[in-house]
Backbone as JSON, one array per atom type, in Angstrom:
{
  "sequence": "MAADTYFERACATVLEMTKTEIKHRILHFDGLRLDFTEEYLNTLDLDRLRHILLAALLTAHRKCAS",
  "N": [[0.81, -1.2, 0.0], [1.87, 1.3, 0.84], [3.8, 1.63, -1.1], [2.23, 1.99, -3.36], [1.03, 4.44, -2.77], [3.28, 6.11, -2.68], [4.09, 5.89, -5.36], [1.9, 7.06, -6.72], [2.03, 9.71, -5.7], [4.58, 10.45, -6.59], [4.24, 10.33, -9.37], [2.29, 12.33, -9.74], [3.7, 14.58, -8.86], [5.86, 14.71, -10.71], [4.44, 15.08, -13.07], [3.52, 17.68, -12.74], [5.75, 19.22, -13.02], [7.91, 21.46, -14.82], [9.73, 21.32, -17.96], [12.29, 22.37, -17.57], [12.55, 22.18, -14.78], [12.46, 19.4, -14.44], [14.76, 18.59, -15.87], [16.71, 19.8, -14.26], [16.34, 18.39, -11.84], [17.08, 15.79, -12.68], [19.76, 16.2, -13.39], [20.84, 16.84, -10.92], [20.35, 14.74, -9.19], [19.76, 13.05, -6.17], [20.81, 10.12, -4.52], [21.0, 8.16, -6.54], [23.41, 7.58, -9.07], [23.2, 9.35, -11.9], [24.0, 9.49, -15.23], [23.89, 11.78, -17.21], [24.17, 14.36, -19.61], [23.58, 17.88, -19.8], [23.29, 18.77, -22.38], [22.53, 16.43, -23.76], [20.06, 15.9, -22.46], [18.62, 18.1, -23.33], [17.92, 17.36, -25.88], [15.83, 15.63, -25.62], [12.3, 14.89, -25.47], [9.55, 16.13, -23.44], [8.0, 14.04, -22.32], [9.79, 11.85, -22.36], [11.77, 12.78, -20.62], [10.28, 12.94, -18.27], [9.79, 10.22, -17.88], [12.41, 9.24, -17.37], [13.05, 10.61, -14.97], [10.99, 9.72, -13.24], [11.49, 6.96, -13.21], [14.0, 6.99, -11.96], [13.32, 8.08, -9.46], [11.59, 6.08, -8.45], [13.3, 3.86, -8.39], [15.29, 4.72, -6.58], [13.7, 5.03, -4.31], [12.89, 2.39, -3.86], [15.37, 1.23, -3.3], [15.97, 2.47, -0.88], [13.95, 1.5, 0.71], [14.55, -1.15, 1.04]],
  "CA": [[0.0, 0.0, 0.0], [2.72, 2.49, 0.91], [4.46, 1.77, -2.4], [1.23, 2.55, -4.26], [0.88, 5.85, -2.43], [4.48, 6.8, -3.14], [4.04, 5.92, -6.82], [0.92, 8.07, -7.13], [2.55, 11.04, -5.38], [5.71, 10.72, -7.48], [3.67, 10.61, -10.7], [1.63, 13.64, -9.7], [4.74, 15.6, -8.75], [6.59, 14.81, -11.98], [3.54, 15.64, -14.08], [3.36, 19.11, -12.52], [7.02, 19.9, -13.22], [8.25, 21.94, -16.17], [10.89, 20.66, -18.56], [13.47, 22.9, -16.91], [12.61, 21.59, -13.44], [12.79, 17.98, -14.57], [16.18, 18.49, -16.24], [17.49, 20.14, -13.07], [16.27, 17.26, -10.89], [17.87, 14.69, -13.22], [21.18, 16.56, -13.33], [21.24, 16.96, -9.51], [19.58, 13.7, -8.49], [20.39, 12.43, -5.0], [20.42, 8.73, -4.28], [21.54, 7.34, -7.62], [24.27, 8.32, -10.0], [22.64, 9.41, -13.24], [25.08, 10.0, -16.08], [23.32, 12.5, -18.33], [24.63, 15.73, -19.77], [22.49, 18.82, -20.11], [23.15, 18.79, -23.84], [21.71, 15.28, -24.15], [18.7, 16.09, -21.96], [17.96, 19.1, -24.17], [17.42, 16.72, -27.11], [14.7, 14.76, -25.3], [11.02, 15.54, -25.27], [9.1, 16.2, -22.06], [7.57, 12.72, -21.86], [10.98, 11.02, -22.11], [12.39, 13.3, -19.4], [9.43, 12.5, -17.15], [10.03, 8.8, -17.71], [13.72, 9.08, -16.74], [12.98, 11.06, -13.58], [10.12, 8.83, -12.48], [12.22, 5.7, -13.02], [15.04, 7.23, -10.96], [12.66, 8.23, -8.17], [11.09, 4.78, -7.99], [14.45, 3.0, -8.08], [15.88, 5.21, -5.33], [12.76, 4.72, -3.22], [12.95, 0.95, -3.64], [16.65, 0.94, -2.64], [15.88, 2.94, 0.51], [12.98, 0.67, 1.43], [15.07, -2.5, 1.32]],
  "C": [[0.85, 1.26, 0.0], [3.42, 2.72, -0.42], [3.5, 2.38, -3.42], [1.06, 4.05, -4.03], [2.08, 6.64, -2.91], [4.46, 6.95, -4.65], [3.09, 7.01, -7.31], [1.41, 9.48, -6.86], [3.7, 11.42, -6.31], [5.21, 11.07, -8.88], [3.06, 12.0, -10.75], [2.67, 14.77, -9.66], [5.47, 15.8, -10.07], [5.71, 15.42, -13.06], [3.38, 17.15, -13.95], [4.62, 19.9, -12.84], [7.19, 20.36, -14.67], [9.46, 21.17, -16.69], [12.18, 21.1, -17.87], [13.64, 22.29, -15.51], [13.01, 20.13, -13.49], [14.26, 17.8, -14.93], [17.06, 18.79, -15.03], [17.5, 18.99, -12.07], [17.09, 16.07, -11.38], [19.36, 14.99, -13.07], [21.71, 16.61, -11.89], [20.54, 15.93, -8.65], [20.39, 13.12, -7.34], [19.9, 10.99, -4.88], [20.94, 7.76, -5.31], [22.45, 8.21, -8.47], [23.63, 8.22, -11.39], [23.67, 10.11, -14.12], [24.5, 10.61, -17.36], [23.95, 13.88, -18.41], [23.42, 16.61, -20.08], [22.24, 18.87, -21.61], [22.28, 17.62, -24.33], [20.27, 15.47, -23.7], [17.93, 17.11, -22.79], [17.4, 18.5, -25.46], [16.17, 15.88, -26.88], [13.41, 15.54, -25.13], [10.58, 15.41, -23.8], [8.69, 14.83, -21.52], [8.75, 11.81, -21.55], [11.69, 11.47, -20.83], [11.59, 12.88, -18.17], [9.68, 11.02, -16.85], [11.35, 8.55, -16.97], [13.65, 9.46, -15.27], [12.12, 10.14, -12.74], [10.81, 7.5, -12.22], [13.3, 5.86, -11.95], [14.43, 7.36, -9.56], [12.2, 6.89, -7.61], [12.23, 3.84, -7.61], [15.1, 3.42, -6.77], [15.0, 4.89, -4.14], [12.82, 3.24, -2.86], [14.25, 0.57, -2.92], [16.61, 1.35, -1.17], [14.98, 2.04, 1.33], [13.54, -0.71, 1.78], [16.25, -2.5, 2.24]]
}
């Protein structure tokens, strides 16, 4: 149940973020090492950026929970 709640909150948060905010969060992500350059992120559309950030958030959350 807690995982479902976290997932829903993470999705809602990422959906409300702008492209600039998402890129900033990916470039300065705590918890996992993400190896993306700003130049590469600039080539991606908003949906792809959301996917990357959400995957990172869920992976980091899962690592902390175990």
